[in-house]
C-alpha positions as CSV (number, residue, x, y, z in Angstrom):
1,M,13.5,15.6,-21.2
2,I,16.5,13.7,-19.8
3,L,17.8,13.3,-16.3
4,H,21.5,11.4,-15.3
5,G,22.0,9.8,-12.0
6,L,24.1,7.2,-10.3
7,T,23.3,3.6,-10.4
8,R,23.3,1.8,-7.1
9,H,21.4,-1.6,-8.6
10,P,21.1,-2.1,-12.5
11,G,17.9,-3.0,-14.7
12,T,15.2,-0.8,-16.5
13,A,12.0,0.2,-15.6
14,T,9.0,2.0,-17.4
15,G,5.8,3.0,-15.0
16,V,4.3,6.2,-13.6
17,P,6.0,8.3,-10.9
18,I,4.5,8.5,-7.0
19,R,6.9,11.3,-5.3
20,L,6.5,10.6,-1.2
21,T,6.7,13.5,0.4
22,A,8.7,11.3,3.4
23,P,11.0,8.5,4.0
24,L,9.6,5.3,3.9
25,S,10.9,1.7,5.7
26,F,9.5,-1.1,3.5
27,W,9.5,-3.2,6.9
28,G,6.5,-2.0,8.7
29,G,5.7,0.6,6.2
30,T,4.4,-1.4,3.3
31,D,2.2,-4.8,3.4
32,A,2.7,-7.5,0.9
33,D,0.1,-6.4,-1.8
34,G,3.1,-3.1,-1.9
35,R,0.7,-0.7,0.0
36,I,2.0,2.4,2.4
37,V,0.5,1.1,5.6
38,D,2.0,2.8,8.3
39,A,0.0,5.3,9.6
40,H,2.1,7.8,10.4
41,H,3.4,7.9,6.6
42,P,1.5,11.1,4.8
43,Q,1.0,8.7,1.7
44,C,-0.7,6.0,3.9
45,G,-2.9,3.9,1.6
46,A,-1.0,4.5,-1.4
47,V,-0.2,1.7,-3.4
48,L,3.4,1.7,-4.8
49,T,3.6,-1.8,-7.2
50,G,4.8,-1.1,-10.8
51,R,4.9,2.6,-9.6
52,I,8.7,4.4,-10.3
53,L,9.1,5.7,-6.3
54,L,10.4,9.1,-6.0
55,M,11.9,9.5,-2.2
56,E,14.3,11.3,-0.9
57,S,15.9,8.2,1.2
58,G,14.7,5.0,2.7
59,R,13.8,4.8,6.5
60,G,15.1,2.5,9.2
61,S,15.2,-1.3,9.9
62,S,17.9,-2.8,7.7
63,S,15.2,-5.5,7.5
64,A,13.8,-3.2,5.0
65,S,16.0,-4.8,2.4
66,S,14.8,-8.7,2.6
67,V,10.9,-7.2,2.7
68,L,11.7,-5.2,-0.7
69,A,13.0,-8.1,-2.0
70,E,10.3,-10.6,-0.9
71,Q,8.4,-7.5,-2.7
72,I,10.4,-7.8,-6.4
73,R,9.7,-11.6,-5.7
74,A,6.1,-11.8,-5.6
75,R,6.1,-8.5,-8.2
76,T,4.3,-6.2,-5.8
77,A,7.7,-3.8,-5.6
78,P,8.5,-0.8,-7.4
79,A,9.1,-0.9,-10.9
80,A,12.3,1.2,-10.4
81,I,13.1,3.4,-6.8
82,V,14.9,6.9,-7.5
83,L,16.3,8.5,-4.5
84,A,17.5,11.8,-3.8
85,R,19.9,10.7,-2.1
86,S,22.5,7.6,-1.1
87,D,20.7,5.0,0.9
88,P,22.7,1.6,1.4
89,I,19.5,-1.1,2.5
90,I,17.0,0.0,-0.7
91,P,19.9,-1.5,-3.1
92,L,20.7,-4.1,-0.6
93,G,17.1,-5.5,-1.3
94,A,17.4,-5.1,-5.3
95,L,20.8,-7.0,-5.4
96,I,19.4,-9.9,-3.1
97,A,16.1,-10.3,-5.0
98,A,18.9,-10.4,-8.2
99,E,20.7,-12.9,-7.1
100,L,17.9,-15.1,-5.6
101,Y,15.3,-14.6,-7.7
102,N,17.1,-13.4,-10.9
103,L,14.9,-10.6,-11.0
104,F,16.3,-6.8,-11.5
105,L,14.8,-3.5,-10.0
106,P,16.8,-0.4,-10.9
107,V,17.9,2.2,-8.1
108,V,18.8,5.2,-8.9
109,V,20.4,8.4,-7.1
110,A,18.9,11.5,-9.0
111,P,18.1,15.2,-7.9
112,Y,14.2,14.0,-9.4
113,D,13.0,17.6,-8.4
114,T,12.0,18.3,-11.6
115,I,10.4,15.3,-13.1
116,P,6.9,15.9,-13.7
117,D,3.8,13.7,-11.9
118,A,1.5,13.1,-14.6
119,T,3.9,11.2,-16.7
120,V,5.4,8.1,-17.5
121,L,8.9,7.6,-16.3
122,H,11.4,5.3,-18.2
123,V,14.8,4.6,-16.2
124,D,17.8,2.6,-17.4
125,A,20.3,2.0,-14.9
126,A,23.5,1.0,-16.3
127,P,26.3,-0.2,-14.0
128,D,28.2,2.8,-15.2
129,H,25.5,5.7,-15.4
130,A,21.5,5.8,-14.9
131,T,19.5,7.6,-17.2
132,I,15.6,8.8,-16.5
133,T,13.3,9.8,-19.7
134,W,10.1,11.4,-20.1
135,S,8.4,13.0,-22.4
136,T,5.9,16.0,-22.0
137,S,4.0,15.5,-25.1
138,T,0.5,15.5,-24.9
139,A,-0.2,14.2,-28.3
């Protein structure tokens, strides 16, 4: 299967998706290990490290971009982030990490409702277009 989206920050990644049911701020919402620590978030305790994060948008503080950049540097960030609607703070964190550390976390805006949970996704975010692919084969 293939899904097309808009690139907000380029890069490629492969991983298992994690679908959040509420927006998340990386500032105060996650810890240095990539775990959701916001006690009010429905998925508190979930680990985002290395996963393909699917969420509607980010939530709150502009400081979230620096927290995300630090998680990218420490390799505790998600492998990629797919948003349902554009958010300026999350791509900024990816841009900071790319500029400072030469590490690229793809950020894509796409309608991800059709992506199954039990699969492996590949995100390819080129500057002019993004594709998300997966296989539903059980072979």
